N, C-alpha and C positions, 0 to 999 in steps of 0.2 A: 407781165402775167401773160402775155401772148408770146409763146415761143418763137412765133414764125415771123413777127414783125421784124427782127433783127436782122434774119437771113433775108429778106425782101430788102431791106433798107442797103445791105451789103451789097447785092447783086447790082443794084442801082448805081453805087459807086465806083464798081468796075474794078476794085482792088481785090486781090488774091484772100480766099478765106476758106476755111472749111467748118462744113455742118458736123457737129460732135453730137453724135448719138448713142446713149447705153442699149446696147441690142439685146444683153441678155445678162443674167446676173444668177450665182449660186451661192447658198448660205447667207449668211449677214453681211450686207453691203451698205455703202452709205445713201445710194438712190437706185430707184426701180428701172427696169429696161422701158424705154421711150422718154427718159430724161434728156433734155436737149441743151445746148449750148452752141455758140458760133465763135471759132478762133481765126484772128486774123494770120495774115502771113508772117507778121513779126510776132506773133505769139500771145497778142492781146485777147483776153476771153470775155464774151458777153452772155452773162447767164451762168450756170454751173452744171456741171455732171457730178458733183460730190465732193469736190474739194480734195485736199490731201494729196498723196501719191498719183492717185488716177487722175487728177486735174492736172498736175503738175506733169507728168509725162506726155499727156495729150498736147499741152502746150508747149513743150519741148519739141515733140514732132511733128507738128501740125506744119511748121514753116518748110520743112523738107517736102511733107506731102504736097504743099501748095507748090513748091517749085516743080515737082516731078508731074503734077496734076493726076496723082495716082491714088484712088481710095485704099485705105488700108484699114485692117481691124486689129485693135490692141488686144492684148488679154493680160489682167491681172492677177496675181495671186496674193491674196490679202489676208493669208493666214498669220497667225502671230508670229512664227519663225521667220518668214519671209519678210514681211513688211513692218516688224515692230520697230526698226531703226527709222522709219520715215513717221511714226506714230499712228500708223493705220493698224488696228488691231480688230479689225470686223471681221475677219476669220471666213471670207468668201471669196468668190472669184467674179470678176467682172471682164465683159467684152465691150469695146467701144469703137464704133466706126467712125473714122475721121475722112470725110468725102470733100475734095477740094474741087469736086465738079458739080456741087450743088445748085450752082446758078442755072445748069440746064433744065431745073425742076422747078422754076420760079414760079410757074403758072401754078402748080400743084400747092407750093406754101402759099400764094394768093388766095386760091381757095379755101385753103384750111383758116387763114386768119380771118378771111371774110366771113366764115362760118360762125367762129369765135365770136366775132363782133355782133353778130346778127342772133345770136343765142340758137345756133344750128348745129346739129351732130352729124358726123361722118367718121371717116377714117382715113390715114395716109399709109399707103402699102408701100413699103420700102423692098426694094429687091438688091441683094448685094451677091453678086458672083462669087464663087467658091473656086478657089485656086489663085494663080499668078494675077490674072486679069482684073477680077474682082470690079467689073463694071457695076453702077447701081442706076436703077431707076425708081424715082417715086411717083405715085400715082394718086390722086386724091378721088376718093369715093364718097358721095353723100350717103347719109342713111338711108334714102329713098332707095338709093342704088345697091344695098349690101345684098340684097338677095341675089342680085347677078354679079357677085364679085368673081365668078369663075370666069365671066365673060371679059373681064379688065384685062390691060395689057400686061399685069403682074397676076395672073390666077391664083386666088386662094378660095378655101371652102367658106362658103356665106356663113357656115355655122361658126367659124371662128372668128368671122368679123361682129357677128352678132354676140357671140360670148364678149369679145373685147368692148362692145358698145355697153353691153349688160353691167358689166363689172367695172369698167374705166381702167383697165389692166392692158398694157402691150403685151403682145405674145409672139415670139419668135418661132417660126413653122420652117420645117426642113422638109424635104421631098423624099427622105427616105433615111434609115439608120446607117447606111454604107456611105460614108462621107465622101468617099473616092467617086461615087456615082452622083452626086448631088452636083447640079447646075448653079443653084442659088439656093440662098437662105432668105426669108420674107417675113420682114417684122411688121405687124399690124399694129397700128398705132392709133388709137382713140381720139377723136378729137371733139371733146365734151366742154360745153360753156361752165365757167365756174358757177357754184350754187349761188343763187339769188337770195339775198337775205332782205326783207322788207321790215324795217324797224318803224313801228307805229309810235312815234312821241319823239321831237327833237331836243330833249332835256337833257339834263347832266346824264343820267344813265344811257339815252339813247347816243348822245355824243361820245362818250366813251366807248361802249359797244362797237359803234361805228368804226372806231380807230381801230380796235384789235380784232374786229371781223375782217378789215381788209387786210391786216399783216397774215392772217390763217387763210387766205384764199378765197373770201367769198367778194362777189360783188353786192354792192349795197345801195337800197334806196330808202330815204328817211321820210316820212310824211308826218306831217303835222299841220294844224290849221291857223298857226301863229307864224307869221313870216319873218318875226325875230328868231324864231327856232328852225327855220330853213335855210337861213343864210349860209351861203357856202363857204365861208371863211371859218365857220365852226366846225367844218369836217374836212378830213384827209383829201388830197386830191383823188378823183373819180369817184367819190361818193355823189350819188345823184339825190337831190332833195325835190319834193312835191309839196306845194302848200295849198290846202283847199279842205274838205269834209274828210275827217281822218278815214272814217268807215268807209266812204265810197272810194276812196285812194288805196285802201288795203284791199278792197275787193276787187279793184281794178288789176291790181298787181299780184295777188294771190292766187295765182293760175298756174298749175303744173306741179308735177311730183319731184321737180327739183327745186322748188321754193319752199325758203325757210322764212316764217314770220314770227316775230317776237313783239309783244304788245308792251310798252313801257309807256304810256300816256299819263297826262297830269293829275287824271283823277278817274274815279270808279266809273261813271257814266261814260266817259270815253273809251274806256278799256273795255266796257261790256259792249259797246257800239260795235267797237272794232273786232271784237271776239264773233259777235253776232254775224259779221259781215263774212266771215271765212271759216268759221267752225263746220266740219264736216266733209270739208273739200280735202282731195286727195295730196296734201302737202307733204314734204319731207319731214318737216317740222313747226310745231304751232306752239308757243308759249307765251304766257302772262305772267306778269310781277303782281304781287299782293300777298295777303296775309292769308293764313288758313282760313280765318272767319270769312273774310273777304270771298275767297275762293269756293267755300261751302254755301254761303247764301247766293252766288251766283250761278252755283249748279243748279241749287234748289229752283231758281227762278227760271233757267232755262229748262229743265226738264218739266216743270209744271207749265211752262208757256209752250212747251211743242216746239222748242228752238233746236234742241238737239236730244239725243239719246244719251241714256247713262253712258254707253260705249263710247259715244262720241267725245262726250264731255272728258271722261277721264283719259282720252289719250291726249288731252292738251296738258302740256309741261308746266304745271302749275301746283306746288312750288317750282318755280323755274331756277335754272342753274344747278350745276353739281353743289353738294352740300360740302363746302371748303370752310365754314364759318365767317363768310363774307360779311363785313360791317359798312366800309367804306364803298362810294361810288365806283372808285377802279377795281375794287375786290368782286362787287357785285357784278360788273361788267366781264370780269376777268372769269368768273364762274360760269356766266351765260354763255361766253365765248369757247369754253372747254366743253360744255354740254353740247353746243352746235358740233363742234370737232368729232365728239364722242358718236354721236347721231350720224354724222357725214360716214365716218370710218367703221360703223356697225359695232362699236364698243359700249353702247351706252344700256344701262341697266336701271330700271325704275327703283329709286329709293324708297325706301319704306319709313325712314324716320329722318328727321332733320328739321329745322327751322324755315318757315316758308320765306321767299323773297318777294 
């Protein structure tokens, strides 16, 4: 999940390799700008830049780029007519940078990797020379430095940096419309930590959801007050567990607009306590499992007790999960994971009908 770790490791080994990054796309393409991989001098790839024709050609050309130590930009036309023979029918265009000189920028990649590890934000700014030389330079800017982006070694407009940090999308900036007059193109690549999912309850649903959430790109913490349900062997590698008072643990971790909280404890009282601990906070997502009757009773209790306003309670995803008719534990976990993805991608719409989970 950390696209810079492999680059750092390869620079330490001293073997030739290329940093491969999607600079720009047009139309329908497998991956977006900013997608990264590393390709060794013998064509092995770590990560992916979309598979298919794009990836295969990048792997084919990487050894020669490594031999010449010359960055190059590959252009792919994935229209049906051109690429159908390779099974690529995306219908768009992709530009990929192969940079065999990436080792010189190790310090910037280390800064980006450390920021992800520490859940800090920033940007990598990759300058790519236009013309035969195509020299590259990669600069790290923390979020705090973004306002001074124009002063960086590769100057860019601070507004463009803020825009990329805001929507999490990479942007390729050009110095002007006249390609002949440009000296470089600049890729602004946001470095934003994975969204954090806090699962209150390490039972069957919590375990199934943790496994699926890891696959779709969430950092996961599971909290429970029972040691048997926070055992590491119940969860995939990378999932963190905390044992103790559920409400207190949820309150400690449910901080920040990039945090998602799912409440699936073993009983009504624990659910209510966990919800009370974080309702009204500016979270990305707050959902609770339960029947419609339970949710209605809890809503009445919270409103009468002044725990939450009607607006705050109605913002809770309860019923939880997309309405896919889920019955089994894996299906329920899938419906919740799908809803998390929909919220993360800005595609969620509150449902009006459906059975509660």
